[in-house]
C-alpha positions as CSV (number, residue, x, y, z in Angstrom):
1,M,-18.6,1.3,-14.5
2,E,-15.9,3.6,-14.1
3,V,-12.9,2.3,-11.6
4,K,-13.6,5.7,-9.8
5,T,-17.7,5.5,-9.2
6,L,-16.5,1.6,-8.5
7,L,-14.6,3.0,-5.7
8,E,-16.9,5.1,-4.9
9,I,-19.5,2.7,-4.1
10,I,-17.5,0.3,-2.8
11,Q,-16.1,3.1,-0.1
12,K,-19.9,3.9,0.5
13,N,-21.0,0.3,1.1
14,P,-18.0,-2.1,1.4
15,T,-20.3,-5.6,1.9
16,A,-22.2,-4.6,-1.1
17,F,-20.5,-7.1,-3.3
18,P,-20.1,-10.6,-3.0
19,Q,-17.0,-11.9,-0.7
20,R,-15.7,-14.6,-3.2
21,Y,-12.6,-15.2,-0.8
22,K,-11.6,-16.2,2.9
23,F,-11.1,-12.6,3.9
24,Y,-11.9,-10.5,0.4
25,H,-14.7,-8.9,-1.8
26,T,-14.3,-8.6,-5.2
27,A,-15.8,-6.5,-7.6
28,L,-16.6,-6.2,-11.3
29,L,-15.7,-3.3,-13.4
30,R,-18.7,-3.2,-16.6
31,K,-16.5,-1.1,-19.1
32,F,-13.0,-3.8,-18.9
33,P,-12.8,-7.6,-17.7
34,F,-11.2,-6.0,-15.0
35,M,-12.0,-7.0,-10.8
36,I,-10.8,-4.8,-7.4
37,H,-10.2,-7.4,-5.2
38,Y,-10.6,-5.6,-1.4
39,A,-10.8,-6.8,2.5
40,V,-13.3,-4.9,4.7
41,N,-11.7,-3.7,7.9
42,E,-14.9,-3.9,10.1
43,E,-13.0,-2.2,13.5
44,K,-11.3,0.5,11.8
45,L,-14.5,0.9,8.9
46,G,-12.7,1.0,6.2
47,I,-11.0,-1.2,3.2
48,A,-7.9,-2.1,1.5
49,I,-7.4,-2.6,-2.1
50,I,-5.5,-5.8,-2.8
51,S,-5.4,-6.0,-6.2
52,V,-7.1,-5.0,-9.7
53,L,-6.1,-8.0,-12.2
54,H,-7.9,-8.7,-15.2
55,T,-10.3,-11.3,-15.4
56,S,-8.7,-13.7,-17.6
57,R,-5.5,-14.0,-14.7
58,D,-5.4,-16.3,-12.1
59,P,-6.3,-14.1,-8.8
60,K,-3.7,-16.0,-6.8
61,S,-0.8,-14.0,-8.1
62,G,-1.6,-10.4,-6.7
63,M,-2.7,-11.6,-3.4
64,K,0.3,-12.6,-2.2
65,D,0.7,-11.3,1.4
66,Q,3.5,-8.7,2.0
67,N,5.2,-10.3,5.3
68,N,5.9,-13.5,3.8
69,N,4.8,-13.9,0.3
70,Q,2.3,-16.6,0.7
71,T,-0.7,-16.6,-0.8
72,V,-3.6,-15.2,1.1
73,L,-6.7,-16.5,-0.6
């Protein structure tokens, strides 16, 4: 699945993919070994892409809180 197609699916139905971490859902790209990590904001009916990481990398490396540089899993 290409990035653009997967982002469109996430946008239409953000809870369709599993919630793997405390606040984040993940969606796996099929063509490449990458995973999109995103948060769902139910109040604003939107999503925030947190990171797109290679599946062999530690997801904590790409999920730092912008305000205090702490991992937010």
